[in-house]
MARGU-242025 format. One record per residue (C-alpha): residue in one letter; x, z, y. Coordinates in steps of 0.05 Angstrom, whole numbers, plus 5000, padded with zeros to 4 digits. Each point is the difference from the previous one (the first is absolute). Example, Ala and Ser with C-alpha at 12.3 -4.5 7.8 and 13.67 -1.06 7.14 Angstrom:
SETOR residu    u    w    v
SETOR      A 5246 5156 4910
SETOR      S 5027 4987 5069
//
This chain:
SETOR residu    u    w    v
SETOR      X 5382 4709 5334
SETOR      X 5004 5062 4956
SETOR      X 5057 5002 4950
SETOR      X 4978 4975 4932
SETOR      X 5057 5007 4951
SETOR      X 5018 4941 4955
SETOR      X 5022 5046 4944
SETOR      X 4964 4992 4935
SETOR      X 4972 5071 5003
SETOR      X 4997 5055 5051
SETOR      X 5037 5004 5066
SETOR      X 5027 5069 4981
SETOR      X 5047 4971 4949
SETOR      X 4967 5000 4932
SETOR      X 5044 4961 4952
SETOR      X 4981 4927 4990
SETOR      X 4977 4971 4933
SETOR      X 5027 4932 4979
SETOR      X 4932 4969 4988
SETOR      X 4980 5021 5071
SETOR      X 5061 4965 5030
SETOR      X 4982 4936 4965
SETOR      X 4929 5003 5028
SETOR      X 5029 5015 5069
SETOR      X 5043 4937 4999
SETOR      X 4941 4958 4976
SETOR      X 4955 5029 5054
SETOR      X 5031 5023 5066
SETOR      X 5061 4954 4994
SETOR      X 4953 4940 5003
SETOR      X 4961 5032 5057
SETOR      X 5064 5011 5039
SETOR      X 5012 4925 4997
SETOR      X 4929 4984 5023
SETOR      X 4976 4970 4934
SETOR      X 4977 5020 4931
SETOR      X 5020 4971 4932
SETOR      X 4945 4949 5000
SETOR      X 5027 4971 5065
SETOR      X 5070 4999 4969
SETOR      X 4976 4959 4941
SETOR      X 5008 5057 4951
SETOR      X 4949 5028 4951
SETOR      X 4938 5031 5029
SETOR      X 5012 5071 5022
SETOR      X 4960 5059 4976
SETOR      X 4942 5020 5044
SETOR      X 5015 5053 5051
SETOR      X 4959 5064 5009
SETOR      X 5012 5047 5057
SETOR      X 4975 5071 5011
SETOR      X 4996 5034 5068
SETOR      X 4990 5075 5001
SETOR      X 5007 5050 5057
SETOR      X 5032 5055 4959
SETOR      X 5055 5000 4948
SETOR      X 4992 4977 4928
SETOR      X 5005 5074 4981
SETOR      X 4939 5014 5043
SETOR      X 4965 4939 4972
SETOR      X 5012 5025 4929
SETOR      X 4972 5069 5018
SETOR      X 4938 4973 5035
SETOR      X 4988 4942 4952
SETOR      X 5038 5013 4935
SETOR      X 4986 4931 4971
SETOR      X 5049 4968 5048
SETOR      X 5064 5006 4958
SETOR      X 4963 4967 4942
SETOR      X 4973 4945 5045
SETOR      X 5070 4986 5029
SETOR      X 5031 5000 4931
SETOR      X 4949 4952 4971
SETOR      X 5000 4952 5060
SETOR      X 5077 4998 4999
SETOR      X 4997 4968 4931
SETOR      X 4966 4937 5027
SETOR      X 5010 4999 5075
SETOR      X 5052 5013 5054
SETOR      X 4975 5066 5030
SETOR      X 5021 5027 5068
SETOR      X 4977 5070 5020
SETOR      X 5005 5018 5074
SETOR      X 4993 5074 5018
SETOR      X 5038 5061 5022
SETOR      X 5063 5032 4973
SETOR      X 4993 5027 4929
SETOR      X 5002 5076 5004
SETOR      X 5025 5012 4929
SETOR      X 5008 4970 4931
SETOR      X 5010 4929 5025
SETOR      X 5024 4980 4931
SETOR      X 4930 5015 4973
SETOR      X 4975 4938 5035
SETOR      X 5055 4951 4978
SETOR      X 4965 4943 4965
SETOR      X 5025 4929 4985
SETOR      X 4971 4951 5049
SETOR      X 4983 5054 5052
SETOR      X 5038 5010 5065
SETOR      X 4990 5049 5057
SETOR      X 5009 4996 5076
SETOR      X 4999 5070 5029
SETOR      X 4997 5025 5071
SETOR      X 5046 5060 5011
SETOR      X 4949 5055 5008
SETOR      X 4950 5041 4961
SETOR      X 4932 5032 5015
SETOR      X 4981 5072 4992
SETOR      X 4928 4990 4976
SETOR      X 4984 5074 5011
SETOR      X 5014 4992 5075
SETOR      X 4945 4966 5041
SETOR      X 5049 4990 5057
SETOR      X 5052 4966 4956
SETOR      X 4947 4957 4968
SETOR      X 4974 4977 5067
SETOR      X 5070 4985 5027
SETOR      X 5020 4962 4938
SETOR      X 4934 4962 5001
SETOR      X 5018 4976 5070
SETOR      X 5068 4977 4974
SETOR      X 4965 4965 4943
SETOR      X 4957 4960 5048
SETOR      X 5061 4982 5041
SETOR      X 5039 4975 4940
SETOR      X 4942 4967 4964
SETOR      X 5005 4933 5037
SETOR      X 5074 4997 4982
SETOR      X 4984 5013 4927
SETOR      X 4949 4944 5003
SETOR      X 5048 4951 5033
SETOR      X 5052 5017 4948
SETOR      X 4951 4983 4945
SETOR      X 4980 4936 5034
SETOR      X 5073 4978 4993
SETOR      X 5003 5026 4929
SETOR      X 4939 4956 4985
SETOR      X 4961 5054 4963
SETOR      X 4946 4970 4956
SETOR      X 4958 5062 5013
SETOR      X 5010 5063 5041
SETOR      X 4965 5063 4976
SETOR      X 4990 5049 5057
SETOR      X 4986 5063 4960
SETOR      X 4968 5032 5061
SETOR      X 4934 5016 5032
SETOR      X 5024 5018 5069
SETOR      X 4968 4960 5057
SETOR      X 5023 4929 5017
SETOR      X 5060 5002 4954
SETOR      X 4972 4943 4959
SETOR      X 4983 4957 5060
SETOR      X 5069 5010 5032
SETOR      X 5032 4979 4935
SETOR      X 4957 4938 4995
SETOR      X 5016 4979 5071
SETOR      X 5075 5009 4996
SETOR      X 5013 4979 4928
SETOR      X 4952 4942 4992
SETOR      X 5002 5015 4925
SETOR      X 4942 5015 4951
SETOR      X 4981 5073 5004
SETOR      X 4971 5052 4953
SETOR      X 4974 5064 5032
SETOR      X 4985 5068 4970
SETOR      X 4936 5028 5030
SETOR      X 4983 5072 4985
SETOR      X 4987 5034 5068
SETOR      X 4983 4990 5073
SETOR      X 5048 5043 5040
SETOR      X 4969 4989 5068
SETOR      X 4935 5028 4973
SETOR      X 5036 5060 4969
SETOR      X 5041 5018 5062
SETOR      X 4956 4980 5059
SETOR      X 4965 5067 5003
SETOR      X 5067 5036 5005
SETOR      X 5030 4947 5046
SETOR      X 4943 4974 5044
SETOR      X 5045 4948 5033
SETOR      X 4998 4961 4934
SETOR      X 4927 4984 5013
SETOR      X 5022 4955 5058
SETOR      X 5036 4954 4951
SETOR      X 4950 5007 4943
SETOR      X 4963 4934 5010
SETOR      X 5063 4960 5012
SETOR      X 5034 5029 4938
SETOR      X 4939 4987 4957
SETOR      X 4996 4928 5025
SETOR      X 5073 4988 4982
SETOR      X 4993 5033 4932
SETOR      X 4938 4961 4984
SETOR      X 5036 4935 5016
SETOR      X 5056 5021 4953
SETOR      X 4950 5015 4944
SETOR      X 4966 4933 5006
SETOR      X 5063 4958 4996
SETOR      X 5042 5042 4953
SETOR      X 5019 4969 4933
SETOR      X 4975 5064 4967
SETOR      X 4975 5070 5013
SETOR      X 5012 5059 4953
SETOR      X 4954 5061 5004
SETOR      X 4995 5065 4962
SETOR      X 4924 5002 4996
SETOR      X 4942 4954 4989
SETOR      X 4967 5027 5063
SETOR      X 5058 4975 5042
SETOR      X 4998 4933 4964
SETOR      X 4926 4991 5017
SETOR      X 5013 5019 5073
SETOR      X 5056 4950 5008
SETOR      X 4956 4945 4970
SETOR      X 4945 5018 5050
SETOR      X 5052 4992 5055
SETOR      X 5016 4928 4978
SETOR      X 5053 5007 4947
SETOR      X 4992 4952 4941
SETOR      X 4976 5037 4938
SETOR      X 5052 4967 4954
SETOR      X 5055 5024 5045
SETOR      X 4983 5074 4997
SETOR      X 5025 5039 4940
SETOR      X 4988 5073 4982
SETOR      X 5063 5035 4974
SETOR      X 4991 5075 4993
SETOR      X 5047 5053 5024
SETOR      X 5043 5033 4947
SETOR      X 5023 5070 4981
SETOR      X 5060 5016 4958
SETOR      X 4972 5023 4933
SETOR      X 5058 5046 4985
SETOR      X 4995 5039 5066
SETOR      X 4927 5015 5012
SETOR      X 4979 5026 4931
SETOR      X 4957 5057 4975
SETOR      X 5042 5062 4987
SETOR      X 4993 5075 4990
SETOR      X 5010 5037 5066
SETOR      X 4986 5073 4984
SETOR      X 5066 5026 5027
SETOR      X 4994 4960 5065
SETOR      X 4929 5025 5010
SETOR      X 5026 5071 4995
SETOR      X 5055 4987 5050
SETOR      X 4949 4971 5047
SETOR      X 4956 5062 4992
SETOR      X 4944 4968 4960
SETOR      X 4967 5039 4943
SETOR      X 4974 4968 4936
SETOR      X 4928 5007 5023
SETOR      X 5013 4968 5068
SETOR      X 4974 4930 5015
SETOR      X 5052 4963 5041
SETOR      X 4982 4939 5043
SETOR      X 5063 4960 5015
SETOR      X 5015 4956 5060
SETOR      X 5066 4962 5006
SETOR      X 5029 4951 5049
SETOR      X 5011 4994 5075
SETOR      X 4949 5040 5040
SETOR      X 4979 4944 5047
SETOR      X 4935 5007 5040
SETOR      X 4970 4939 4966
SETOR      X 5000 5039 4934
SETOR      X 4952 5052 5027
SETOR      X 5028 5059 4961
SETOR      X 4980 5051 5053
SETOR      X 4928 4975 4993
SETOR      X 5002 5013 4925
SETOR      X 5032 5068 5009
SETOR      X 4944 5020 5048
SETOR      X 4950 4978 4947
SETOR      X 5036 5043 4949
SETOR      X 5004 5063 5043
SETOR      X 4931 5028 4982
SETOR      X 5012 4988 4926
SETOR      X 5069 5031 5002
SETOR      X 4973 5061 5035
SETOR      X 4946 5006 4947
SETOR      X 5048 4989 4942
SETOR      X 5071 5029 5006
SETOR      X 5021 4961 4938
SETOR      X 4993 4933 5036
SETOR      X 5069 4981 5026
SETOR      X 5027 4943 5042
SETOR      X 5070 4972 4989
SETOR      X 5029 4954 5054
SETOR      X 5062 4959 4985
SETOR      X 5029 4964 5060
SETOR      X 5003 5005 5075
SETOR      X 4977 4962 5061
SETOR      X 4962 5005 5066
SETOR      X 4941 5037 4969
SETOR      X 5042 5055 4967
SETOR      X 4993 5047 5060
SETOR      X 4925 4989 5002
SETOR      X 4993 5017 4926
SETOR      X 5041 5064 5008
SETOR      X 4957 5020 5060
SETOR      X 4936 4991 4959
SETOR      X 5030 5042 4944
SETOR      X 5022 5055 5047
SETOR      X 4935 5002 5039
SETOR      X 4961 5009 4936
SETOR      X 5049 5049 4968
SETOR      X 5012 4955 4940
SETOR      X 5076 5007 4997
SETOR      X 4996 5024 4928
SETOR      X 4960 4939 4979
SETOR      X 5036 4943 5035
SETOR      X 5072 4983 4982
SETOR      X 5043 4952 5041
SETOR      X 5064 4977 4966
SETOR      X 5022 4945 5049
SETOR      X 5038 4939 4977
SETOR      X 5028 5003 4931
SETOR      X 5068 4970 4981
SETOR      X 4976 4945 4952
SETOR      X 4941 4971 4964
SETOR      X 5012 5042 4938
SETOR      X 4989 5063 5041
SETOR      X 4937 4969 5030
SETOR      X 4976 4985 4929
SETOR      X 5015 5072 4978
SETOR      X 4959 5027 5058
SETOR      X 4942 4953 4985
SETOR      X 5001 5027 4929
SETOR      X 4992 5069 5029
SETOR      X 4933 4978 5028
SETOR      X 4931 4995 4967
SETOR      X 4970 4948 5047
SETOR      X 5034 4945 5040
SETOR      X 4975 4986 5070
SETOR      X 4999 4931 5032
SETOR      X 4971 4997 5070
SETOR      X 4996 4950 5058
SETOR      X 4957 5006 5063
SETOR      X 4965 4933 4986
SETOR      X 5035 4953 5048
SETOR      X 4988 4925 4991
SETOR      X 5067 4992 4964
SETOR      X 4988 5059 4953
SETOR      X 4956 4957 4956
SETOR      X 5055 4952 4981
SETOR      X 5050 5040 4960
SETOR      X 5008 5050 4943
SETOR      X 5036 5059 5030
SETOR      X 5065 5027 4971
SETOR      X 4964 5067 4990
SETOR      X 4949 4967 4954
SETOR      X 5052 4963 4958
SETOR      X 5047 5060 4992
SETOR      X 4945 5050 4983
SETOR      X 4969 4952 4949
SETOR      X 5069 4989 4968
SETOR      X 5008 5075 4994
SETOR      X 4933 5005 4964
SETOR      X 4963 5036 5056
SETOR      X 4926 4988 5015
SETOR      X 4997 4970 5069
SETOR      X 4955 5026 5056
SETOR      X 5003 4939 5046
SETOR      X 4969 4970 5061
SETOR      X 4948 4946 4984
SETOR      X 5037 4938 5025
SETOR      X 4997 4930 4970
SETOR      X 5072 4995 4979
SETOR      X 4998 5069 4967
SETOR      X 4935 4983 4965
SETOR      X 5035 4944 4964
SETOR      X 5040 5051 4959
SETOR      X 4960 5065 5004
SETOR      X 4930 4997 4972
SETOR      X 4952 5055 5016
SETOR      X 4998 5050 4943
SETOR      X 5053 4964 4960
SETOR      X 5070 5007 5031
SETOR      X 4975 5048 5052
SETOR      X 4948 5012 5054
SETOR      X 4988 4964 5065
SETOR      X 4973 5026 5066
SETOR      X 4981 4971 5068
SETOR      X 5054 5007 5052
SETOR      X 4951 5032 5048
SETOR      X 4962 5043 4950
SETOR      X 5020 5073 4994
SETOR      X 4940 5012 4956
SETOR      X 5017 4946 4950
SETOR      X 5073 5022 4999
SETOR      X 4982 5071 4984
SETOR      X 4951 4977 4946
SETOR      X 5054 4959 4966
SETOR      X 5052 5055 5008
SETOR      X 4952 5049 4967
SETOR      X 4987 4952 4943
SETOR      X 5074 4994 4985
SETOR      X 5020 5073 5009
SETOR      X 4943 5026 4958
SETOR      X 5016 4959 4937
SETOR      X 5069 5002 4970
SETOR      X 4980 4954 4943
SETOR      X 4974 4948 5049
SETOR      X 5065 5003 5039
SETOR      X 5038 4988 4936
SETOR      X 4958 4940 4980
SETOR      X 5005 4969 5069
SETOR      X 5074 5012 5003
SETOR      X 5011 4965 4933
SETOR      X 4959 4940 5023
SETOR      X 5037 4999 5066
SETOR      X 5067 4997 4964
SETOR      X 4977 4944 4955
SETOR      X 4973 4960 5059
SETOR      X 5063 5011 5041
SETOR      X 5046 4977 4944
SETOR      X 4958 4938 4991
SETOR      X 4995 4983 5074
SETOR      X 5068 5021 5027
SETOR      X 5049 4987 4943
SETOR      X 5066 4977 5030
SETOR      X 5016 4946 4949
SETOR      X 4931 4968 5001
SETOR      X 4994 5003 5076
SETOR      X 5069 4968 5006
SETOR      X 4978 4943 4955
SETOR      X 4938 4989 5043
SETOR      X 5042 5001 5063
SETOR      X 5048 4947 4973
SETOR      X 4941 4957 4975
SETOR      X 4967 5005 5069
SETOR      X 5062 4977 5036
SETOR      X 5013 4944 4951
SETOR      X 4929 4975 5011
SETOR      X 5017 4991 5074
SETOR      X 5065 4961 4988
//
């Protein structure tokens, strides 16, 4: 069984806090003796809430910034146990009374596909042991804050405890075109996941479209809650970016379309760039800024070189932090959000949409059901069909031709994003959703 430290905090030696040691005696001490306080004749113990996550709590915070607030709030009323990977930095940031951590001694480089795949395999190997551990701990509910295939069903089988699952993607659908061997297991994986959805204590989704789909697949409506994603309000904010535009080679009269994030084939960025090529050749002031890297980077550069657009397309690679990403988004005039239209693409609001809206950019986005929940045509931006070059160019022309329209849409986008993705409010909804399942 993998080593799960019995320290009150992180395995790498973060100092203990007295209140945490008290909780540890009241919790795992009883478990070590095979009984809880109720069996010992003591007062009823606090309910126990466990989280399982395949990355570190640092990564969890970056990807879903409500998590520290959720842990802090739950720790006030429940015994909380968080199982994940080694904290990369600032472990003290996540020290909350009532919250303990069990950390496996490795991290994940999320920018490396190879490392993510290898660590995902390790995650699956260790997941049954996590679940057995929580069976002995007698968790009142286990929240698997994951969407990767069969993780929920494995946890149900080995833990025998009530389960809450986060559902925001279907990874087999996303990756089966790149890895055809996944198609062989697709039906089995779906069958296992569907079983998990039907018997889970609760399901948490990021979009209403995902909620409706899960209900169609047999989940009980009262057990499916929508809790939006969140964006840190003090990171992705509108800001003046004149100096950065100059450093990037953009003139004041240029119209810059910005794309950021991993360049995975399911995002279809080469498709969009091909649609843009005729317009860029016609208008030298139309520029394309690409932040990030990935499998499609070479394809994008080939398209640019073939069409002699090196002066209009700028590739900056991965940036050191979110503040730099925000700065580069503010150097743009239009934010791009694209997907190729796979089945799973309809069930989430992409990070590109959220971040661009928070920065006050009008969004030029693929017309997908999840995105349509937050981007209304002609209000926060413009939508286009994922297969329609004609509609894309029409919407692009509408935005690039009217500075005042871009400004209005950008302001509405910012207002909508703050309302939908506010960290404090989303954290409250997440806690309320979990408590409704206890």
